C-alpha positions in Angstrom: -38.7 -149.5 37.1 -38.3 -146.4 39.3 -35.5 -148.1 41.2 -33.5 -148.2 38.0 -33.7 -144.4 37.4 -31.1 -143.5 40.1 -28.8 -146.1 38.6 -29.2 -144.7 35.1 -28.6 -141.2 36.3 -25.5 -142.3 38.2 -24.3 -144.1 35.1 -24.8 -141.0 33.0 -22.9 -138.9 35.5 -20.1 -141.4 35.5 -20.0 -141.4 31.7 -19.9 -137.6 31.6 -17.1 -137.6 34.1 -15.1 -140.1 32.1 -15.7 -138.1 28.9 -14.7 -134.8 30.6 -11.6 -136.3 32.1 -10.6 -137.8 28.7 -11.0 -134.4 27.0 -8.8 -132.8 29.7 -6.1 -135.5 29.3 -6.1 -135.1 25.5 -5.8 -131.3 25.8 -3.0 -131.7 28.4 -1.1 -134.1 26.1 -1.6 -131.8 23.1 -0.3 -128.8 25.1 2.8 -130.8 26.1 3.5 -131.8 22.5 3.0 -128.3 21.2 5.3 -126.9 23.8 7.9 -129.6 23.0 7.8 -128.7 19.3 8.0 -125.0 20.0 11.1 -125.6 22.1 12.7 -127.3 19.1 12.0 -124.4 16.7 14.7 -121.7 16.1 14.3 -118.1 15.1 16.0 -117.4 11.8 16.2 -114.6 9.3 13.9 -114.8 6.2 13.4 -112.3 3.4 10.5 -109.8 3.3 11.0 -109.5 -0.5 13.1 -111.0 -3.3 16.9 -110.4 -3.2 19.0 -110.7 -6.3 22.7 -111.0 -6.7 24.6 -107.9 -5.7 21.9 -106.3 -3.6 22.9 -104.8 -0.3 20.9 -106.0 2.6 18.7 -103.4 4.4 16.8 -103.9 7.6 13.5 -103.7 5.6 14.7 -106.8 3.7 14.7 -109.0 6.8 11.9 -110.7 8.7 12.4 -113.1 11.6 10.7 -116.5 11.2 10.4 -119.5 13.5 11.4 -122.8 11.8 11.7 -126.4 12.9 15.2 -127.3 11.7 16.8 -129.3 14.4 19.6 -130.6 12.3 20.0 -128.0 9.5 19.6 -124.7 11.4 23.3 -124.0 11.1 22.8 -123.7 7.3 20.7 -120.5 7.8 21.3 -117.2 9.5 20.0 -116.8 13.1 17.9 -113.8 13.8 20.6 -112.6 16.2 23.0 -112.2 13.2 23.7 -108.7 12.0 23.1 -108.9 8.2 22.5 -105.2 7.4 25.1 -104.2 4.8 25.9 -107.7 3.7 25.9 -108.4 0.0 23.7 -111.0 -1.7 25.8 -113.7 -3.5 22.9 -115.4 -5.2 19.1 -114.9 -5.6 16.8 -115.5 -2.6 13.1 -115.6 -3.1 10.6 -113.6 -1.0 9.7 -115.3 2.3 12.5 -117.8 2.1 15.0 -118.5 4.9 18.4 -116.9 4.1 21.1 -119.5 3.7 24.5 -118.7 5.0 25.8 -119.4 1.5 23.6 -116.6 0.0 25.5 -113.7 1.5 29.0 -112.4 1.6 30.6 -110.0 4.1 30.3 -106.3 4.0 32.9 -104.7 1.8 33.5 -107.8 -0.3 33.7 -107.4 -4.0 30.9 -108.8 -6.2 30.6 -109.2 -9.9 28.0 -106.4 -10.2 27.7 -103.0 -11.8 25.3 -100.1 -11.2 23.9 -99.1 -14.6 21.7 -96.1 -15.2 18.9 -96.4 -17.7 16.3 -94.0 -19.2 13.1 -95.9 -19.5 9.9 -94.7 -21.1 7.2 -94.2 -18.5 4.9 -96.8 -20.2 7.8 -99.3 -20.3 7.9 -100.0 -16.6 5.2 -100.9 -14.0 4.1 -98.2 -11.7 5.1 -100.3 -8.7 8.8 -100.5 -9.6 10.8 -99.0 -6.8 14.1 -99.4 -5.0 14.6 -103.1 -4.2 12.2 -104.3 -6.9 13.3 -107.4 -8.9 12.9 -106.9 -12.7 13.7 -108.7 -15.9 15.2 -106.4 -18.6 14.1 -106.7 -22.2 15.4 -104.8 -25.3 12.7 -104.1 -27.9 14.0 -103.0 -31.3 12.7 -99.6 -32.5 12.9 -100.6 -36.1 12.9 -104.4 -36.2 13.0 -105.8 -39.8 14.9 -108.3 -42.0 16.8 -105.4 -43.6 18.0 -104.0 -40.3 18.9 -107.4 -38.9 17.5 -106.4 -35.5 15.6 -109.0 -33.4 12.3 -107.6 -32.3 12.8 -108.6 -28.6 15.8 -109.7 -26.6 16.0 -110.7 -22.9 19.0 -108.9 -21.6 19.0 -109.7 -17.8 16.9 -111.8 -15.4 16.1 -111.1 -11.7 17.9 -107.8 -11.6 17.7 -105.5 -8.5 16.5 -102.0 -8.9 18.9 -99.7 -7.0 17.1 -96.4 -7.5 14.1 -94.9 -9.4 13.9 -91.2 -10.3 10.4 -90.2 -11.5 11.2 -86.5 -11.7 11.2 -86.9 -15.5 7.7 -88.2 -15.6 6.5 -85.1 -17.4 9.0 -85.7 -20.2 7.7 -89.2 -20.6 10.8 -91.0 -19.1 12.0 -92.4 -15.8 15.5 -92.7 -14.6 16.3 -96.2 -13.2 19.5 -97.6 -11.8 19.9 -101.4 -11.9 22.5 -103.8 -10.6 23.7 -105.9 -13.5 26.3 -108.7 -13.6 29.4 -107.4 -15.3 29.0 -109.7 -18.3 25.5 -108.2 -19.1 26.6 -104.6 -19.1 28.1 -104.4 -22.5 25.2 -106.3 -24.0 22.7 -103.9 -22.6 24.6 -100.8 -23.5 25.2 -101.9 -27.1 21.4 -102.3 -27.6 20.3 -99.0 -26.1 20.7 -96.9 -29.2 18.5 -99.1 -31.5 16.2 -100.5 -28.8 13.9 -99.3 -26.2 14.2 -100.8 -22.7 11.3 -102.6 -21.1 11.3 -103.6 -17.4 9.1 -106.4 -16.2 8.7 -106.7 -12.5 8.4 -109.9 -10.5 5.1 -110.3 -8.6 
């Protein structure tokens, strides 16, 4: 019986050696695969926040992100591209890669207008600031059948806030400049006198 003890010990050492070698081989193969995949990724520009039509790209709007797009990388902007000052042609969500079709060159004309609004302090979230994306609602001050005013109307969706002036906080109102599509400007202005403006920010 004692003669078998060295054999068992030798067998156990052999099994441990095989197990250890197998783990090393698996780790080595995994490292090779990871390195191979890393070499196939490309560094592209993504957004750090939502961008709506007409917005002008700032450095703070951009965030480099690695992506595995071996065949479609040409459809997105490389992180080496200078995008600051470019104009957003269509909405891009926060954290999304920026398609080459989403921006137009600096100085190009877009169908947008900067519109100043006076908004009651309780009609916009406290976190609304330059670059925020908001929906604009018009709420009738005296909605009734006799006045013919609708109680609530959605005027514009996913609109970029260009500037916020909170110096008028004490008077109960805040100055907000938004970038509206040209076709929405007259609709908004026509409703200002009989409606109060409500801004709803995107989360």
